C-alpha positions in Angstrom: -62.5 -13.0 5.9 -61.2 -12.6 2.3 -60.7 -8.9 2.8 -58.5 -9.5 5.8 -56.3 -12.0 3.8 -55.9 -9.5 1.0 -54.8 -6.8 3.5 -52.5 -9.2 5.2 -50.8 -10.1 1.9 -50.7 -6.5 0.8 -49.2 -5.3 4.0 -46.6 -8.2 3.9 -45.7 -7.1 0.4 -45.3 -3.4 1.4 -43.3 -4.3 4.5 -41.1 -6.6 2.6 -40.4 -4.0 -0.1 -39.5 -1.4 2.5 -37.1 -3.9 4.0 -35.4 -4.5 0.7 -35.2 -0.8 0.0 -33.6 -0.1 3.4 -31.1 -3.0 2.8 -30.3 -1.6 -0.6 -29.6 1.8 1.0 -27.4 0.2 3.6 -25.5 -1.8 0.9 -25.0 1.4 -1.1 -23.7 3.3 2.0 -21.4 0.4 2.9 -20.1 0.3 -0.7 -19.5 4.1 -0.7 -17.6 3.9 2.6 -15.5 1.0 1.3 -14.8 3.0 -1.9 -13.3 5.8 0.2 -11.1 3.3 1.9 -10.1 1.7 -1.4 -9.2 5.1 -2.9 -7.1 6.1 0.1 -5.3 2.8 0.2 -4.5 2.7 -3.5 -3.2 6.3 -3.4 -1.0 5.5 -0.4 0.3 2.3 -2.0 1.1 4.1 -5.2 3.0 6.8 -3.2 5.0 4.0 -1.5 5.7 2.4 -4.9 6.9 5.7 -6.4 9.3 6.2 -3.5 10.6 2.7 -3.5 11.3 2.8 -7.3 13.3 5.9 -6.9 15.1 4.8 -3.7 15.9 1.4 -5.3 17.5 3.0 -8.4 19.5 5.3 -6.2 20.9 2.4 -4.2 22.3 0.9 -7.3 24.1 4.1 -8.2 25.3 5.5 -4.9 25.8 2.5 -2.5 29.2 1.5 -1.3 28.0 -1.8 0.2 27.1 -4.6 -2.2 24.3 -5.5 0.3 22.7 -2.1 0.0 22.9 -2.2 -3.8 21.4 -5.7 -3.9 18.5 -4.7 -1.6 18.0 -1.6 -3.8 17.8 -3.8 -6.9 15.4 -6.1 -5.2 13.2 -3.3 -4.1 13.2 -1.7 -7.5 12.4 -5.0 -9.2 9.4 -5.8 -6.9 7.9 -2.3 -7.0 8.3 -2.0 -10.8 6.0 -5.1 -10.9 3.5 -3.9 -8.3 3.1 -0.4 -9.9 1.2 -1.6 -13.0 -1.0 -3.9 -11.0 -1.9 -1.0 -8.7 -2.6 1.1 -11.8 -4.9 -1.6 -13.2 -6.8 -1.9 -10.0 -7.1 1.8 -9.7 -8.5 2.0 -13.2 -11.1 -0.6 -12.5 -12.1 1.3 -9.4 -12.0 4.7 -11.1 -9.3 6.0 -8.7 -6.8 8.5 -9.8 -3.3 7.6 -8.5 -0.6 10.2 -7.7 2.2 10.5 -10.2 4.6 11.7 -7.5 5.7 10.3 -4.2 4.5 13.1 -2.0 6.5 15.9 -0.3 7.6 13.9 2.7 9.0 11.1 0.6 10.5 13.6 -1.9 12.4 15.2 0.9 13.9 11.8 1.8 14.9 11.2 -1.8 16.4 14.7 -2.0 18.4 14.0 1.1 19.6 10.7 -0.2 20.7 12.3 -3.5 23.3 14.3 -1.6 25.0 11.3 -0.1 27.5 8.8 -1.4 29.2 5.7 -0.2 28.9 4.6 3.5 26.9 7.8 4.4 24.4 6.9 1.7 24.3 3.2 2.8 23.3 4.1 6.4 20.8 6.8 5.4 19.3 4.4 2.8 18.9 1.6 5.3 17.3 4.0 7.9 14.9 5.4 5.2 13.9 1.9 4.1 13.2 0.7 7.6 10.9 3.8 8.2 9.3 3.5 4.8 8.6 -0.2 5.1 7.2 0.2 8.6 4.8 2.8 7.3 3.9 0.7 4.2 3.3 -2.4 6.3 1.0 -0.4 8.6 -0.9 1.0 5.6 -1.4 -2.5 4.2 -2.4 -4.0 7.5 -4.9 -1.3 8.2 -6.4 -1.7 4.7 -6.4 -5.5 5.2 -8.7 -5.1 8.2 -10.9 -2.3 6.8 -11.3 -2.7 3.0 -13.9 -5.2 1.8 -13.1 -5.0 -1.9 -12.1 -8.4 -3.2 -9.6 -7.1 -5.8 -7.8 -4.9 -3.3 -7.8 -7.7 -0.7 -6.2 -10.1 -3.2 -3.5 -7.5 -3.9 -2.9 -7.0 -0.2 -2.7 -10.7 0.4 -0.1 -11.0 -2.3 2.0 -8.0 -1.4 1.9 -7.6 2.4 4.2 -10.6 3.0 6.8 -9.2 0.5 6.7 -5.8 2.3 7.3 -7.5 5.6 10.2 -9.4 4.1 11.7 -6.2 2.8 11.2 -4.6 6.2 13.1 -7.5 7.8 15.9 -7.2 5.3 16.1 -3.4 5.8 16.3 -3.8 9.6 19.0 -6.5 9.3 21.0 -4.2 6.9 20.6 -1.2 9.2 21.8 -3.3 12.1 24.8 -4.5 10.2 25.7 -1.0 9.0 25.4 0.4 12.5 28.2 -1.8 13.7 31.4 0.2 14.3 33.8 0.1 11.3 31.3 -1.9 9.3 31.2 -1.3 5.6 30.6 -4.4 3.7 31.7 -4.5 0.1 
């Protein structure tokens, strides 16, 4: 009778240990998958910030409309504050962020650089609507998929601001699309 109790205790210990090992393996796999999502999100968010910093500066220099210049300044101000936060999170997560904005965004900036006045205003508003639609989609996807608490806190703080900028860009685009509409 004593031998059967010993075997029962020993087998319980072995099975329990195997369960802990398999849970640990599952946790490591889940963490690794989340890290891939974290890296992708942080890199995409940094690319967005790089673009918005440049576009915001350009709006101050090239806009005809005071509303375009004001939105550009607002965009620059916000993204100049989010960029270092992103960099800190990336450093903590051992993620290398892109220093540039990517070829697609660079092409938009290059196109905007050739425009002045009302032509710039309309192109800027159009570019901002598209850029913010993309940024909101990236943040919303990460909000659903990324488990990392630091990244989630960042998303929770920034996503409402991005949605506000999208709304402002849409309103500006609508206003500028009206015939004969160039606001000082």
